[in-house]
C-alpha positions as CSV (number, residue, x, y, z in Angstrom):
1,M,-18.4,10.3,-0.6
2,T,-15.9,12.8,1.6
3,L,-12.6,11.5,2.0
4,S,-13.7,11.5,5.9
5,T,-16.6,8.8,4.7
6,F,-13.9,6.8,2.8
7,F,-11.5,6.6,5.6
8,K,-14.7,5.2,7.8
9,T,-15.0,2.3,5.5
10,L,-11.3,1.7,4.7
11,A,-10.9,1.3,8.7
12,D,-13.3,-1.3,8.4
13,V,-10.2,-3.4,6.4
14,F,-8.3,-3.4,9.6
15,D,-10.2,-5.8,11.2
16,G,-7.3,-8.3,12.6
17,D,-5.3,-8.4,15.9
18,L,-2.6,-6.8,15.3
19,D,-1.5,-3.5,17.3
20,I,-0.9,-2.3,14.0
21,E,-4.3,-2.6,12.6
22,R,-5.9,-1.6,15.8
23,I,-3.8,1.5,15.5
24,A,-4.4,2.2,11.9
25,R,-8.3,1.6,12.5
26,K,-8.8,4.3,15.1
27,E,-6.6,6.7,13.0
28,L,-8.8,6.8,9.9
29,Q,-12.1,6.5,12.2
30,S,-11.1,9.7,13.8
31,Q,-10.7,12.0,10.6
32,T,-13.0,14.3,10.7
33,G,-14.3,17.1,8.4
34,A,-14.4,17.8,4.7
35,Y,-11.0,17.8,3.3
36,D,-10.1,19.2,-0.3
37,M,-10.1,16.8,-2.8
38,D,-10.3,19.0,-6.1
39,H,-6.7,18.5,-7.7
40,P,-5.9,16.5,-10.7
41,G,-5.8,13.0,-10.5
42,G,-2.8,10.9,-12.0
43,A,-4.8,7.6,-13.6
44,L,-5.1,4.1,-12.2
45,P,-3.6,2.1,-15.0
46,A,-6.4,-0.2,-16.5
47,P,-5.1,-3.0,-15.6
48,L,-5.2,-2.3,-11.8
49,Q,-8.7,-0.7,-12.2
50,E,-9.8,-4.2,-14.0
51,V,-8.4,-6.3,-10.8
52,M,-10.4,-3.8,-8.7
53,R,-13.7,-4.7,-10.6
54,L,-13.6,-8.5,-10.4
55,P,-16.4,-10.3,-8.2
56,D,-13.9,-11.1,-5.7
57,A,-12.3,-7.6,-5.0
58,H,-12.8,-6.2,-1.8
59,P,-16.1,-4.1,-1.6
60,V,-14.0,-1.1,-0.7
61,C,-12.3,-1.1,-4.0
62,A,-15.5,0.4,-5.8
63,D,-15.5,3.5,-3.6
64,I,-11.3,3.8,-4.3
65,L,-12.6,4.0,-8.2
66,D,-15.3,6.6,-7.1
67,I,-12.5,9.1,-5.9
68,A,-10.2,10.9,-8.2
69,F,-7.0,10.3,-6.4
70,N,-3.6,11.4,-7.6
71,W,-1.9,8.2,-8.3
72,A,1.5,8.2,-9.0
73,P,4.9,5.9,-8.3
74,P,5.7,5.9,-4.7
75,E,8.9,8.6,-3.5
76,T,10.2,7.0,-0.4
77,S,13.9,6.7,-2.0
78,S,15.8,8.9,-4.1
79,D,17.9,6.0,-5.1
80,P,17.9,5.3,-8.8
81,L,17.6,2.1,-8.6
82,Y,14.4,2.1,-6.4
83,Q,12.8,5.0,-8.6
84,K,13.5,2.7,-12.0
85,D,12.0,-0.1,-10.2
86,S,9.3,1.8,-8.7
87,T,7.7,2.9,-12.5
88,F,5.1,0.5,-12.9
89,K,3.3,0.9,-9.0
90,S,1.0,3.3,-8.2
91,H,0.6,4.9,-4.8
92,V,-1.2,7.4,-2.8
93,E,-0.6,8.0,0.5
94,L,-3.6,8.7,2.7
95,L,-2.3,9.9,6.3
96,G,1.3,10.5,6.9
97,P,3.9,12.9,7.0
98,D,3.3,13.2,3.1
99,G,-0.7,11.9,3.2
100,L,-3.3,14.1,1.7
101,I,-4.2,14.4,6.0
102,K,-1.0,15.0,7.9
103,S,0.0,12.4,10.7
104,D,3.1,11.9,12.5
105,I,1.4,8.3,13.8
106,V,1.1,6.2,10.8
107,R,1.6,6.5,6.9
108,I,-1.5,4.6,5.7
109,G,-1.8,4.4,2.1
110,L,-3.0,2.7,-1.3
111,Y,-0.5,1.2,-3.3
112,G,-0.9,-1.3,-6.4
113,M,1.6,-3.0,-9.0
114,L,1.1,-4.1,-12.5
115,S,1.4,-8.1,-13.4
116,H,4.9,-9.8,-14.7
117,L,7.0,-7.5,-12.2
118,E,9.1,-7.4,-9.3
119,Y,10.3,-4.8,-6.7
120,G,12.6,-6.1,-4.8
121,L,14.4,-6.6,-1.1
122,R,13.8,-3.2,1.3
123,T,14.1,-2.5,4.6
124,H,12.9,0.2,6.8
125,P,12.2,0.8,10.6
126,A,9.1,1.5,10.5
127,E,6.6,-1.7,11.0
128,E,4.2,-2.4,8.5
129,I,1.2,-4.3,7.3
130,F,0.0,-4.8,3.5
131,I,-3.5,-6.1,3.2
132,M,-4.3,-7.4,-0.3
133,L,-7.9,-5.7,-1.9
134,A,-7.8,-6.8,-5.0
135,G,-5.3,-9.4,-7.6
136,D,-3.0,-11.3,-6.2
137,C,0.8,-11.5,-5.5
138,L,4.4,-13.0,-4.0
139,W,5.4,-11.9,-1.1
140,K,8.9,-12.9,0.6
141,R,9.5,-12.1,4.1
142,G,13.0,-12.3,5.5
143,D,14.6,-15.4,4.3
144,A,11.2,-17.4,3.5
145,P,10.3,-18.3,-0.1
146,Y,7.6,-16.2,-2.0
147,S,4.2,-17.1,-0.7
148,L,1.1,-16.3,-2.9
149,L,-1.4,-13.6,-1.1
150,T,-4.9,-12.9,-2.5
151,V,-7.5,-10.6,-1.4
152,N,-7.7,-10.1,2.5
153,G,-4.7,-11.7,2.6
154,R,-1.8,-10.0,4.8
155,S,1.8,-9.4,4.7
156,H,3.2,-8.0,8.4
157,H,6.9,-6.6,8.1
158,P,8.4,-5.9,11.9
159,S,11.0,-3.4,12.3
160,Y,14.0,-3.9,9.7
161,L,12.3,-6.8,7.9
162,P,13.7,-7.6,4.7
163,H,10.4,-8.2,2.3
164,A,9.8,-8.1,-1.7
165,T,6.8,-8.4,-3.9
166,K,6.7,-9.8,-7.1
167,T,3.3,-10.0,-9.5
168,Q,2.8,-13.0,-11.6
169,S,-0.1,-13.1,-14.2
170,N,-2.7,-10.2,-11.9
171,A,-1.7,-6.9,-10.9
172,F,-3.0,-6.3,-7.8
173,M,-4.4,-3.6,-5.1
174,S,-3.5,-3.0,-1.7
175,V,-3.8,-0.6,1.3
176,Y,-0.5,-0.5,3.6
177,V,0.5,0.7,7.4
178,W,3.3,2.1,8.9
179,H,3.7,2.7,12.3
180,G,6.9,3.5,14.5
181,D,9.8,5.4,12.9
182,L,7.9,7.1,9.4
183,S,11.1,8.6,8.7
184,T,12.2,7.4,5.2
185,N,16.2,8.5,5.8
186,Q,16.8,4.7,6.9
187,Y,14.6,3.0,4.1
188,V,17.1,0.5,2.0
189,Y,16.4,-0.8,-1.2
190,S,18.4,-3.7,-2.1
191,G,16.7,-4.7,-5.9
192,R,15.6,-8.1,-6.7
193,P,16.6,-11.1,-4.4
194,P,18.8,-13.4,-5.5
195,K,17.2,-16.6,-7.6
196,N,17.3,-19.8,-5.5
Protein backbone atom coordinates (compact mmCIF):
# COMPACT_ATOMS: atom_id res chain seq x y z
CA MET A 1 0.00 0.00 0.00
CA THR A 2 1.33 3.43 -0.90
CA LEU A 3 1.19 6.24 1.61
CA SER A 4 -1.19 8.22 -0.62
CA THR A 5 -3.57 5.22 -0.75
CA PHE A 6 -3.37 4.92 3.03
CA PHE A 7 -4.12 8.64 3.41
CA LYS A 8 -7.30 8.24 1.37
CA THR A 9 -8.38 5.33 3.58
CA LEU A 10 -7.52 7.27 6.73
CA ALA A 11 -9.51 10.26 5.45
CA ASP A 12 -12.70 8.21 5.84
CA VAL A 13 -12.17 8.16 9.63
CA PHE A 14 -12.88 11.90 9.67
CA ASP A 15 -16.62 11.65 9.07
CA GLY A 16 -17.79 14.05 11.78
CA ASP A 17 -19.38 17.49 11.46
CA LEU A 18 -16.60 19.61 12.96
CA ASP A 19 -14.60 21.87 10.64
CA ILE A 20 -11.36 20.32 11.90
CA GLU A 21 -12.50 16.91 10.61
CA ARG A 22 -13.51 18.32 7.22
CA ILE A 23 -10.12 20.03 6.92
CA ALA A 24 -8.28 16.83 7.87
CA ARG A 25 -10.27 14.80 5.35
CA LYS A 26 -9.54 17.32 2.58
CA GLU A 27 -5.82 17.45 3.38
CA LEU A 28 -5.48 13.66 3.44
CA GLN A 29 -7.44 13.24 0.20
CA SER A 30 -5.36 15.88 -1.60
CA GLN A 31 -2.07 13.98 -1.18
CA THR A 32 -0.96 12.38 -4.43
CA GLY A 33 2.08 10.57 -5.74
CA ALA A 34 4.47 8.09 -4.20
CA TYR A 35 6.42 8.75 -1.06
CA ASP A 36 9.61 7.12 0.12
CA MET A 37 8.67 4.70 2.88
CA ASP A 38 12.05 2.95 2.77
CA HIS A 39 13.30 3.82 6.24
CA PRO A 40 14.03 1.76 9.32
CA GLY A 41 10.82 1.54 11.29
CA GLY A 42 10.78 1.82 15.06
CA ALA A 43 8.76 -1.13 16.32
CA LEU A 44 5.21 -0.63 17.52
CA PRO A 45 4.98 -2.23 21.00
CA ALA A 46 3.22 -5.61 21.13
CA PRO A 47 0.35 -4.40 23.40
CA LEU A 48 -0.55 -1.75 20.80
CA GLN A 49 -0.41 -4.28 17.97
CA GLU A 50 -2.63 -6.64 19.99
CA VAL A 51 -5.34 -4.06 20.67
CA MET A 52 -5.26 -3.03 16.98
CA ARG A 53 -6.01 -6.64 15.99
CA LEU A 54 -9.09 -6.97 18.21
CA PRO A 55 -12.44 -7.46 16.42
CA ASP A 56 -13.74 -4.06 17.56
CA ALA A 57 -10.70 -2.12 16.26
CA HIS A 58 -11.33 0.29 13.41
CA PRO A 59 -10.61 -1.41 10.04
CA VAL A 60 -7.90 1.17 9.26
CA CYS A 61 -5.78 -0.46 11.99
CA ALA A 62 -5.00 -3.37 9.65
CA ASP A 63 -3.54 -0.89 7.14
CA ILE A 64 -1.54 0.88 9.85
CA LEU A 65 -0.02 -2.43 10.94
CA ASP A 66 0.99 -3.20 7.33
CA ILE A 67 3.08 -0.03 6.96
CA ALA A 68 6.61 0.18 8.40
CA PHE A 69 6.19 3.50 10.17
CA ASN A 70 9.03 4.76 12.34
CA TRP A 71 7.23 4.67 15.71
CA ALA A 72 8.75 6.75 18.51
CA PRO A 73 7.62 8.82 21.49
CA PRO A 74 6.48 12.29 20.41
CA GLU A 75 8.95 15.17 20.70
CA THR A 76 6.47 17.99 21.15
CA SER A 77 8.36 19.52 24.09
CA SER A 78 11.90 19.53 25.47
CA ASP A 79 10.54 19.78 29.03
CA PRO A 80 12.13 16.97 31.11
CA LEU A 81 8.80 16.03 32.74
CA TYR A 82 7.14 15.81 29.32
CA GLN A 83 9.96 13.62 28.01
CA LYS A 84 9.79 11.34 31.07
CA ASP A 85 6.02 10.99 30.70
CA SER A 86 6.29 10.28 26.94
CA THR A 87 8.40 7.11 26.98
CA PHE A 88 5.27 4.90 26.99
CA LYS A 89 3.75 6.56 23.90
CA SER A 90 4.09 5.61 20.23
CA HIS A 91 3.68 8.28 17.60
CA VAL A 92 4.23 9.13 13.95
CA GLU A 93 3.39 12.48 12.36
CA LEU A 94 1.97 11.84 8.89
CA LEU A 95 1.25 15.40 7.71
CA GLY A 96 2.64 18.53 9.31
CA PRO A 97 5.74 20.62 9.84
CA ASP A 98 7.58 17.50 11.08
CA GLY A 99 5.53 14.96 9.12
CA LEU A 100 6.36 12.39 6.50
CA ILE A 101 4.67 14.90 4.20
CA LYS A 102 5.17 18.59 4.96
CA SER A 103 2.08 20.69 5.69
CA ASP A 104 1.57 24.13 7.19
CA ILE A 105 -2.21 23.59 7.38
CA VAL A 106 -2.48 20.60 9.75
CA ARG A 107 -0.58 18.17 11.89
CA ILE A 108 -2.11 14.71 11.44
CA GLY A 109 -0.58 11.71 13.13
CA LEU A 110 -1.06 8.35 14.77
CA TYR A 111 -0.77 8.21 18.54
CA GLY A 112 -0.89 5.26 20.91
CA MET A 113 -0.31 4.71 24.59
CA LEU A 114 0.35 1.63 26.72
CA SER A 115 -1.97 0.49 29.54
CA HIS A 116 -2.04 1.62 33.19
CA LEU A 117 -0.42 4.99 32.50
CA GLU A 118 -1.30 8.67 32.57
CA TYR A 119 -0.27 11.48 30.24
CA GLY A 120 -0.96 14.64 32.19
CA LEU A 121 -2.49 18.02 31.49
CA ARG A 122 -1.30 19.91 28.46
CA THR A 123 -2.35 22.98 26.51
CA HIS A 124 -1.42 24.40 23.12
CA PRO A 125 -2.72 27.06 20.73
CA ALA A 126 -3.82 24.61 18.02
CA GLU A 127 -7.34 23.21 17.97
CA GLU A 128 -7.08 19.42 18.24
CA ILE A 129 -9.16 16.29 17.91
CA PHE A 130 -8.32 12.68 18.70
CA ILE A 131 -10.34 9.84 17.17
CA MET A 132 -10.01 6.46 18.83
CA LEU A 133 -9.03 3.62 16.49
CA ALA A 134 -8.42 0.75 18.93
CA GLY A 135 -8.66 0.03 22.64
CA ASP A 136 -10.06 2.51 25.13
CA CYS A 137 -8.85 5.25 27.43
CA LEU A 138 -10.02 8.01 29.71
CA TRP A 139 -9.91 11.60 28.47
CA LYS A 140 -10.07 14.69 30.66
CA ARG A 141 -11.16 17.98 29.10
CA GLY A 142 -10.88 21.19 31.09
CA ASP A 143 -12.34 20.88 34.60
CA ALA A 144 -14.57 17.93 33.69
CA PRO A 145 -13.76 14.51 35.15
CA TYR A 146 -12.17 11.80 33.05
CA SER A 147 -14.59 10.08 30.66
CA LEU A 148 -14.13 6.78 28.83
CA LEU A 149 -13.76 6.75 25.04
CA THR A 150 -13.78 3.64 22.88
CA VAL A 151 -13.34 3.02 19.14
CA ASN A 152 -14.69 5.93 17.04
CA GLY A 153 -14.97 8.10 20.15
CA ARG A 154 -13.69 11.65 19.86
CA SER A 155 -11.94 14.02 22.23
CA HIS A 156 -12.09 17.57 20.84
CA HIS A 157 -9.88 20.26 22.35
CA PRO A 158 -10.44 23.88 21.35
CA SER A 159 -7.38 26.14 21.48
CA TYR A 160 -5.72 26.16 24.94
CA LEU A 161 -8.23 23.76 26.54
CA PRO A 162 -6.33 21.72 29.17
CA HIS A 163 -6.64 18.00 28.48
CA ALA A 164 -5.15 14.75 29.79
CA THR A 165 -5.21 11.04 28.96
CA LYS A 166 -5.20 7.97 31.19
CA THR A 167 -5.27 4.30 30.28
CA GLN A 168 -6.65 1.46 32.34
CA SER A 169 -6.26 -2.22 31.39
CA ASN A 170 -5.99 -1.58 27.63
CA ALA A 171 -3.56 0.21 25.40
CA PHE A 172 -5.07 2.46 22.73
CA MET A 173 -4.36 3.75 19.24
CA SER A 174 -5.78 6.95 17.81
CA VAL A 175 -5.41 9.47 15.02
CA TYR A 176 -5.12 13.15 15.88
CA VAL A 177 -5.33 16.47 14.06
CA TRP A 178 -3.97 19.86 15.00
CA HIS A 179 -5.29 22.88 13.09
CA GLY A 180 -4.55 26.57 13.53
CA ASP A 181 -1.25 27.52 15.17
CA LEU A 182 0.85 24.40 14.52
CA SER A 183 3.88 25.68 16.42
CA THR A 184 4.90 23.79 19.56
CA ASN A 185 6.54 26.90 21.10
CA GLN A 186 3.55 27.51 23.39
CA TYR A 187 2.91 23.84 24.21
CA VAL A 188 2.74 23.55 28.00
CA TYR A 189 2.85 20.24 29.86
CA SER A 190 1.76 20.48 33.52
CA GLY A 191 1.97 16.83 34.55
CA ARG A 192 -0.71 14.73 36.15
CA PRO A 193 -3.85 16.53 37.29
CA PRO A 194 -4.57 16.64 41.03
CA LYS A 195 -6.69 13.77 42.31
CA ASN A 196 -10.25 14.79 43.20
